[in-house]
Chimera marker file (.cmm) of the C-alpha trace (Angstrom):
<marker_set name="trace">
<marker id="1" x="18.024" y="46.993" z="107.683" r="1" g="1" b="0" radius="0.5"/>
<marker id="2" x="20.637" y="44.733" z="108.901" r="1" g="1" b="0" radius="0.5"/>
<marker id="3" x="23.085" y="44.242" z="111.579" r="1" g="1" b="0" radius="0.5"/>
<marker id="4" x="26.507" y="42.724" z="110.569" r="1" g="1" b="0" radius="0.5"/>
<marker id="5" x="29.388" y="41.435" z="113.171" r="1" g="1" b="0" radius="0.5"/>
<marker id="6" x="32.291" y="41.001" z="112.760" r="1" g="1" b="0" radius="0.5"/>
<marker id="7" x="34.146" y="38.415" z="113.721" r="1" g="1" b="0" radius="0.5"/>
<marker id="8" x="38.140" y="37.272" z="113.499" r="1" g="1" b="0" radius="0.5"/>
<marker id="9" x="36.761" y="33.635" z="111.557" r="1" g="1" b="0" radius="0.5"/>
<marker id="10" x="33.709" y="34.770" z="109.869" r="1" g="1" b="0" radius="0.5"/>
<marker id="11" x="30.390" y="37.573" z="110.065" r="1" g="1" b="0" radius="0.5"/>
<marker id="12" x="26.800" y="37.887" z="111.663" r="1" g="1" b="0" radius="0.5"/>
<marker id="13" x="24.008" y="39.348" z="109.917" r="1" g="1" b="0" radius="0.5"/>
<marker id="14" x="21.083" y="40.534" z="111.708" r="1" g="1" b="0" radius="0.5"/>
<marker id="15" x="18.296" y="41.675" z="110.126" r="1" g="1" b="0" radius="0.5"/>
<marker id="16" x="15.103" y="43.504" z="110.302" r="1" g="1" b="0" radius="0.5"/>
<marker id="17" x="13.435" y="42.652" z="106.989" r="1" g="1" b="0" radius="0.5"/>
<marker id="18" x="14.392" y="40.472" z="103.671" r="1" g="1" b="0" radius="0.5"/>
<marker id="19" x="12.965" y="43.266" z="101.419" r="1" g="1" b="0" radius="0.5"/>
<marker id="20" x="16.315" y="43.480" z="99.007" r="1" g="1" b="0" radius="0.5"/>
<marker id="21" x="16.423" y="39.748" z="98.848" r="1" g="1" b="0" radius="0.5"/>
<marker id="22" x="18.929" y="37.054" z="101.229" r="1" g="1" b="0" radius="0.5"/>
<marker id="23" x="21.296" y="37.047" z="98.753" r="1" g="1" b="0" radius="0.5"/>
<marker id="24" x="21.953" y="41.295" z="98.499" r="1" g="1" b="0" radius="0.5"/>
<marker id="25" x="22.298" y="41.353" z="102.534" r="1" g="1" b="0" radius="0.5"/>
<marker id="26" x="24.816" y="38.528" z="102.159" r="1" g="1" b="0" radius="0.5"/>
<marker id="27" x="26.912" y="40.499" z="99.495" r="1" g="1" b="0" radius="0.5"/>
<marker id="28" x="26.222" y="43.316" z="101.145" r="1" g="1" b="0" radius="0.5"/>
<marker id="29" x="27.385" y="42.252" z="104.166" r="1" g="1" b="0" radius="0.5"/>
<marker id="30" x="30.570" y="40.818" z="103.493" r="1" g="1" b="0" radius="0.5"/>
<marker id="31" x="31.482" y="43.936" z="101.576" r="1" g="1" b="0" radius="0.5"/>
<marker id="32" x="30.819" y="46.028" z="104.573" r="1" g="1" b="0" radius="0.5"/>
<marker id="33" x="32.924" y="43.752" z="107.002" r="1" g="1" b="0" radius="0.5"/>
<marker id="34" x="35.809" y="42.847" z="104.904" r="1" g="1" b="0" radius="0.5"/>
<marker id="35" x="35.169" y="39.433" z="105.679" r="1" g="1" b="0" radius="0.5"/>
<marker id="36" x="34.887" y="36.812" z="103.166" r="1" g="1" b="0" radius="0.5"/>
<marker id="37" x="33.077" y="34.121" z="104.739" r="1" g="1" b="0" radius="0.5"/>
<marker id="38" x="29.100" y="34.533" z="106.423" r="1" g="1" b="0" radius="0.5"/>
<marker id="39" x="28.642" y="32.241" z="109.384" r="1" g="1" b="0" radius="0.5"/>
<marker id="40" x="24.988" y="33.112" z="109.813" r="1" g="1" b="0" radius="0.5"/>
<marker id="41" x="22.250" y="35.174" z="109.259" r="1" g="1" b="0" radius="0.5"/>
<marker id="42" x="19.012" y="35.328" z="111.459" r="1" g="1" b="0" radius="0.5"/>
<marker id="43" x="16.166" y="37.850" z="111.157" r="1" g="1" b="0" radius="0.5"/>
<marker id="44" x="12.817" y="38.344" z="108.688" r="1" g="1" b="0" radius="0.5"/>
<marker id="45" x="13.764" y="37.403" z="105.924" r="1" g="1" b="0" radius="0.5"/>
<marker id="46" x="9.887" y="36.372" z="104.670" r="1" g="1" b="0" radius="0.5"/>
<marker id="47" x="10.637" y="32.888" z="103.499" r="1" g="1" b="0" radius="0.5"/>
<marker id="48" x="7.345" y="31.358" z="104.879" r="1" g="1" b="0" radius="0.5"/>
<marker id="49" x="6.025" y="29.615" z="101.671" r="1" g="1" b="0" radius="0.5"/>
<marker id="50" x="9.620" y="29.093" z="99.937" r="1" g="1" b="0" radius="0.5"/>
<marker id="51" x="9.094" y="27.598" z="96.308" r="1" g="1" b="0" radius="0.5"/>
<marker id="52" x="9.437" y="24.604" z="95.911" r="1" g="1" b="0" radius="0.5"/>
<marker id="53" x="12.778" y="22.352" z="94.064" r="1" g="1" b="0" radius="0.5"/>
<marker id="54" x="12.910" y="19.347" z="92.465" r="1" g="1" b="0" radius="0.5"/>
<link id1="1" id2="2" r="1" g="1" b="0" radius="0.2"/>
<link id1="2" id2="3" r="1" g="1" b="0" radius="0.2"/>
<link id1="3" id2="4" r="1" g="1" b="0" radius="0.2"/>
<link id1="4" id2="5" r="1" g="1" b="0" radius="0.2"/>
<link id1="5" id2="6" r="1" g="1" b="0" radius="0.2"/>
<link id1="6" id2="7" r="1" g="1" b="0" radius="0.2"/>
<link id1="7" id2="8" r="1" g="1" b="0" radius="0.2"/>
<link id1="8" id2="9" r="1" g="1" b="0" radius="0.2"/>
<link id1="9" id2="10" r="1" g="1" b="0" radius="0.2"/>
<link id1="10" id2="11" r="1" g="1" b="0" radius="0.2"/>
<link id1="11" id2="12" r="1" g="1" b="0" radius="0.2"/>
<link id1="12" id2="13" r="1" g="1" b="0" radius="0.2"/>
<link id1="13" id2="14" r="1" g="1" b="0" radius="0.2"/>
<link id1="14" id2="15" r="1" g="1" b="0" radius="0.2"/>
<link id1="15" id2="16" r="1" g="1" b="0" radius="0.2"/>
<link id1="16" id2="17" r="1" g="1" b="0" radius="0.2"/>
<link id1="17" id2="18" r="1" g="1" b="0" radius="0.2"/>
<link id1="18" id2="19" r="1" g="1" b="0" radius="0.2"/>
<link id1="19" id2="20" r="1" g="1" b="0" radius="0.2"/>
<link id1="20" id2="21" r="1" g="1" b="0" radius="0.2"/>
<link id1="21" id2="22" r="1" g="1" b="0" radius="0.2"/>
<link id1="22" id2="23" r="1" g="1" b="0" radius="0.2"/>
<link id1="23" id2="24" r="1" g="1" b="0" radius="0.2"/>
<link id1="24" id2="25" r="1" g="1" b="0" radius="0.2"/>
<link id1="25" id2="26" r="1" g="1" b="0" radius="0.2"/>
<link id1="26" id2="27" r="1" g="1" b="0" radius="0.2"/>
<link id1="27" id2="28" r="1" g="1" b="0" radius="0.2"/>
<link id1="28" id2="29" r="1" g="1" b="0" radius="0.2"/>
<link id1="29" id2="30" r="1" g="1" b="0" radius="0.2"/>
<link id1="30" id2="31" r="1" g="1" b="0" radius="0.2"/>
<link id1="31" id2="32" r="1" g="1" b="0" radius="0.2"/>
<link id1="32" id2="33" r="1" g="1" b="0" radius="0.2"/>
<link id1="33" id2="34" r="1" g="1" b="0" radius="0.2"/>
<link id1="34" id2="35" r="1" g="1" b="0" radius="0.2"/>
<link id1="35" id2="36" r="1" g="1" b="0" radius="0.2"/>
<link id1="36" id2="37" r="1" g="1" b="0" radius="0.2"/>
<link id1="37" id2="38" r="1" g="1" b="0" radius="0.2"/>
<link id1="38" id2="39" r="1" g="1" b="0" radius="0.2"/>
<link id1="39" id2="40" r="1" g="1" b="0" radius="0.2"/>
<link id1="40" id2="41" r="1" g="1" b="0" radius="0.2"/>
<link id1="41" id2="42" r="1" g="1" b="0" radius="0.2"/>
<link id1="42" id2="43" r="1" g="1" b="0" radius="0.2"/>
<link id1="43" id2="44" r="1" g="1" b="0" radius="0.2"/>
<link id1="44" id2="45" r="1" g="1" b="0" radius="0.2"/>
<link id1="45" id2="46" r="1" g="1" b="0" radius="0.2"/>
<link id1="46" id2="47" r="1" g="1" b="0" radius="0.2"/>
<link id1="47" id2="48" r="1" g="1" b="0" radius="0.2"/>
<link id1="48" id2="49" r="1" g="1" b="0" radius="0.2"/>
<link id1="49" id2="50" r="1" g="1" b="0" radius="0.2"/>
<link id1="50" id2="51" r="1" g="1" b="0" radius="0.2"/>
<link id1="51" id2="52" r="1" g="1" b="0" radius="0.2"/>
<link id1="52" id2="53" r="1" g="1" b="0" radius="0.2"/>
<link id1="53" id2="54" r="1" g="1" b="0" radius="0.2"/>
</marker_set>
């Protein structure tokens, strides 16, 4: 579940949870708002212990 707010320069996504994956949330937000840029994503993304890169 997410709320997408469209602004003339970009969009913002406010999420309730991140079970569908942050990539899917971003892609869907860009699709429904018609924006080509997402300025910010705020919410519960369940990234408490992300995997270490490197």
